[in-house]
N, C-alpha and C positions, 0 to 999 in steps of 0.2 A: 297302807297306801305309802309308796316312796315318796322323798320331798318332792322330786319333780313331778311326780304325778299330781301332788296335791297342789301344787302352783298351777299346773295346767287346769285342773278340775275349778280352782277360783277363778281364774280367768274365763273359762268355759263357762261357770254360772253367770259372768256378768254379760257375755254375748247374746244369751238367749239362743233359741231353736233358728234356724236358717230355712226359708222358704224353700220347697221342693222345686227345684228346677224343671221346668218342662222339658227342655231339650235332652235331659239326663233321663227323665222317664223313657221318652220317645226314642233315645238309643238304646236302652235296654229292652222297650217292649220290639223294637225292630230285630235286635238279636235273639232274643226268645222267640219270637214267632218264625224265623228264619229257621230255627232248627225244632220247634214244637209249634206247629199252627195252632192257632186257637187258645192256646193256654192264657188264662187270665194273668195280667201283671197287677198285682196289688202292694201298692207301697205300705209298709208296715213299719213299727219300731221296736227294735231290738233292746233288749236288757242286758247284753252280753258287752264285752267291753271291746276297744280295738285301739288300735295306736291312733286312728282318727281324732283323738282327744287333744292331740298336741296340733293337728291342723286346726281344728276348729277353735281352738283357743287363740291361736294365731288369725283369726277371721277369716279362715279359708272355709266355704261351706265343703261339707265332707259327707259322702253317701255311702253306704254298703250296699253290693248286690252279689246275689250267688249264681252259680252256674251249673250246679250239679243237680239233676233231675235222675233219683234214683230210687228203688223200692224200700219201704220202711225196712224190710228183711237186710238190706244190704249196707245199711247206715251204722256205721261203727264210728263216728267221729269223735275223737277225744277219748278214747277207751282203750283199754291195753290192747286191743286187735283192731287199731284204727287202719282202714283199708279203705278203698274206692274201686269198684269194678273196672277193667281196663279200658272198656268201650266209654265209660263215663269219663274217665280222664282225657282221652281224645276229643270227646264231645265238648269238656269243658274248655280246652284248647281252641277249639272252633268259636266257640260263645265267647270268648276274649278277644277273638281277632274280629271278630265281628264289631263286637261292642267298642272295641280300641278305634279301630277306622271311625264308626259313626260318630263318635265323639270328637277324633280329631279333624273331621271334615272331610270334602271332596278331594282334596289335594294329597291326602295322604293314601289315597287308594290308588 
């Protein structure tokens, strides 16, 4: 761990877990169901790292969501041949557009 990461991790350990914001879950669910009706949205915890550690260490509730719904055989994340199907890329853009507008509120639409 780099020095700045170690400091952030230490501050994070003191802040503890944040409660799941129901408004965030509702926004994610709305964006997912607009493109994929009926797909269950289930909060989970990932063991992977992100830059969110710095926000959380500063007391800012931080969550991660994904937007790609692809077949297992099309999944090449973090490999030598990392890629995403073109249709998935454009569907991801639509997902993020819907999610950001839902989180920003009605004036943003």
